[in-house]
C-alpha positions as a LaTeX table, in Angstrom:
\begin{tabular}{lrrr}
\hline
Residue & $x$ (\AA) & $y$ (\AA) & $z$ (\AA) \\
\hline
Met1 & 70.69 & 125.72 & 199.44 \\
Lys2 & 71.29 & 128.75 & 197.38 \\
Glu3 & 69.99 & 128.83 & 193.89 \\
Ile4 & 72.41 & 129.77 & 191.22 \\
Gln5 & 71.15 & 132.57 & 189.10 \\
Val6 & 71.67 & 132.04 & 185.45 \\
Leu7 & 72.35 & 135.01 & 183.23 \\
Lys8 & 69.46 & 135.56 & 180.92 \\
Val9 & 70.33 & 135.32 & 177.28 \\
Ser10 & 68.92 & 138.36 & 175.63 \\
Lys11 & 69.81 & 140.36 & 172.57 \\
Lys12 & 71.44 & 142.97 & 174.76 \\
Asn13 & 73.67 & 140.40 & 176.48 \\
Ile14 & 74.68 & 138.86 & 173.15 \\
Ile15 & 75.54 & 142.26 & 171.69 \\
Val16 & 77.57 & 143.18 & 174.77 \\
Phe17 & 79.39 & 139.83 & 174.57 \\
Phe18 & 80.29 & 140.31 & 170.89 \\
Ile19 & 81.41 & 143.89 & 171.49 \\
Phe20 & 83.64 & 142.56 & 174.29 \\
Leu21 & 85.07 & 139.91 & 171.94 \\
Ile22 & 85.74 & 142.49 & 169.24 \\
Phe23 & 87.39 & 144.77 & 171.78 \\
Met24 & 89.60 & 141.94 & 173.01 \\
Tyr25 & 90.53 & 141.03 & 169.45 \\
Ile26 & 91.50 & 144.60 & 168.67 \\
Met27 & 93.60 & 144.86 & 171.81 \\
Gln28 & 95.67 & 141.77 & 170.93 \\
Pro29 & 99.16 & 142.70 & 169.80 \\
Ala30 & 100.11 & 141.77 & 166.27 \\
Ile31 & 102.69 & 139.01 & 166.49 \\
Val32 & 104.67 & 138.06 & 163.42 \\
Leu33 & 106.82 & 134.99 & 163.72 \\
Gly34 & 109.65 & 134.36 & 161.35 \\
Ala35 & 111.22 & 131.06 & 160.43 \\
Asn36 & 113.21 & 131.05 & 163.68 \\
Gly37 & 110.17 & 131.30 & 165.94 \\
Gly38 & 110.12 & 135.09 & 166.24 \\
Glu39 & 113.84 & 135.57 & 166.84 \\
Asp40 & 114.39 & 137.21 & 163.45 \\
Thr41 & 115.42 & 140.80 & 163.22 \\
Leu42 & 114.22 & 143.10 & 160.48 \\
Asp43 & 117.52 & 142.57 & 158.63 \\
Asp44 & 117.01 & 138.79 & 158.77 \\
Ile45 & 113.51 & 139.11 & 157.33 \\
Ile46 & 114.72 & 141.39 & 154.51 \\
Gln47 & 117.60 & 139.02 & 153.76 \\
Ser48 & 115.18 & 136.07 & 153.61 \\
Gly49 & 113.04 & 137.99 & 151.13 \\
Asn50 & 116.06 & 138.83 & 148.98 \\
Asp51 & 117.17 & 135.19 & 149.07 \\
Phe52 & 113.71 & 134.16 & 147.87 \\
Leu53 & 113.77 & 136.67 & 145.03 \\
Asn54 & 117.29 & 135.65 & 143.99 \\
Ala55 & 116.42 & 131.95 & 144.01 \\
Ala56 & 115.07 & 132.38 & 140.47 \\
Asp57 & 118.61 & 133.09 & 139.29 \\
Asp58 & 119.81 & 129.65 & 140.30 \\
Ser59 & 120.18 & 127.22 & 137.43 \\
Met60 & 118.67 & 124.43 & 139.54 \\
Asn61 & 115.28 & 126.14 & 139.67 \\
Thr62 & 114.64 & 126.39 & 135.92 \\
Ile63 & 111.58 & 124.82 & 134.36 \\
Asp64 & 112.24 & 121.88 & 132.08 \\
Glu65 & 110.61 & 122.70 & 128.74 \\
Gly66 & 110.15 & 119.03 & 127.86 \\
Asp67 & 108.20 & 118.39 & 131.05 \\
Leu68 & 106.11 & 121.50 & 130.46 \\
Gln69 & 105.30 & 120.44 & 126.90 \\
Gly70 & 104.42 & 116.94 & 128.07 \\
Leu71 & 102.11 & 118.32 & 130.75 \\
Ser72 & 100.48 & 120.65 & 128.24 \\
Lys73 & 99.86 & 117.80 & 125.81 \\
Phe74 & 98.48 & 115.60 & 128.58 \\
Ile75 & 96.08 & 118.31 & 129.82 \\
Ser76 & 94.88 & 119.15 & 126.32 \\
Gly77 & 94.38 & 115.44 & 125.56 \\
Val78 & 92.36 & 114.90 & 128.73 \\
Leu79 & 90.22 & 117.98 & 128.10 \\
Leu80 & 89.65 & 116.97 & 124.47 \\
Ser81 & 88.65 & 113.45 & 125.55 \\
Ile82 & 86.19 & 114.86 & 128.09 \\
Ala83 & 84.74 & 117.23 & 125.47 \\
Ile84 & 84.31 & 114.41 & 122.97 \\
Gly85 & 82.71 & 112.16 & 125.59 \\
Val86 & 80.26 & 114.81 & 126.76 \\
Thr87 & 79.42 & 115.71 & 123.16 \\
Val88 & 78.77 & 112.13 & 122.12 \\
Ile89 & 76.75 & 111.20 & 125.21 \\
Ser90 & 74.61 & 114.33 & 125.10 \\
Gly91 & 74.15 & 113.90 & 121.34 \\
Val92 & 72.99 & 110.31 & 121.82 \\
Val93 & 70.56 & 111.36 & 124.55 \\
Leu94 & 69.14 & 114.17 & 122.41 \\
Gly95 & 68.92 & 111.83 & 119.41 \\
Ile96 & 67.04 & 109.16 & 121.37 \\
Lys97 & 64.67 & 111.78 & 122.73 \\
Phe98 & 64.12 & 113.15 & 119.23 \\
Val99 & 63.31 & 109.73 & 117.79 \\
Thr100 & 60.98 & 108.65 & 120.60 \\
Gln101 & 59.03 & 111.88 & 121.20 \\
Ser102 & 55.88 & 113.20 & 119.63 \\
Ile103 & 55.86 & 115.93 & 117.01 \\
Glu104 & 55.29 & 118.72 & 119.55 \\
Asp105 & 58.14 & 117.50 & 121.73 \\
Lys106 & 60.45 & 117.23 & 118.73 \\
Ala107 & 60.26 & 121.02 & 118.33 \\
Lys108 & 61.40 & 121.45 & 121.94 \\
Ile109 & 64.27 & 119.05 & 121.37 \\
Lys110 & 65.31 & 120.98 & 118.25 \\
Glu111 & 65.38 & 124.12 & 120.38 \\
Ala112 & 67.59 & 122.29 & 122.88 \\
Met113 & 69.98 & 121.33 & 120.08 \\
Val114 & 70.88 & 124.98 & 119.38 \\
Pro115 & 72.81 & 125.47 & 122.67 \\
Trp116 & 74.25 & 121.98 & 122.22 \\
Ile117 & 75.68 & 122.88 & 118.82 \\
Ile118 & 76.94 & 126.23 & 120.12 \\
Gly119 & 78.62 & 124.41 & 123.02 \\
Ile120 & 80.31 & 122.04 & 120.57 \\
Met121 & 81.59 & 124.95 & 118.50 \\
Val122 & 82.88 & 126.77 & 121.60 \\
Ser123 & 84.63 & 123.76 & 123.13 \\
Phe124 & 86.28 & 122.52 & 119.95 \\
Gly125 & 87.01 & 126.09 & 118.84 \\
Ala126 & 88.80 & 126.72 & 122.13 \\
Phe127 & 90.78 & 123.50 & 121.68 \\
Thr128 & 91.73 & 124.52 & 118.15 \\
Ile129 & 92.85 & 127.97 & 119.32 \\
Trp130 & 94.85 & 126.31 & 122.12 \\
Glu131 & 96.63 & 123.99 & 119.68 \\
Ile132 & 97.34 & 126.78 & 117.18 \\
Thr133 & 98.75 & 128.96 & 119.99 \\
Ile134 & 100.96 & 126.14 & 121.29 \\
Lys135 & 102.34 & 125.36 & 117.82 \\
Phe136 & 102.88 & 129.05 & 117.07 \\
Phe137 & 104.87 & 129.67 & 120.25 \\
Gln138 & 106.87 & 126.45 & 119.88 \\
Asn139 & 108.17 & 127.69 & 116.55 \\
Met140 & 109.36 & 131.01 & 118.00 \\
\hline
\end{tabular}
């Protein structure tokens, strides 16, 4: 019986293999398929692009302002609820830690309250700016 020689896996063989793969990738022709499976001419592709750009002119594709306002109110309500929940829960946790810890640990908890308060101001400030902006642009 003949023994089958197995190619040794070395760094050189791996590098040669990857160079071969890169070469084969580069040599592949660029194929662009249109909606018709590659049977589109350049004029067809340009016409499809123009049709897409002109689709905004159709009255059927307009955005319903009522739906947009409803979505905006829903998103702001959800985000405000999350902000209130996180604020209350983290405040309760910090308060319990403050009450139950020793005097030295209370100083550390007070230091942890500074970013907590700044976070509250940023989150509710952002919500306030959001609401003011929405009301301002609704009146325009």
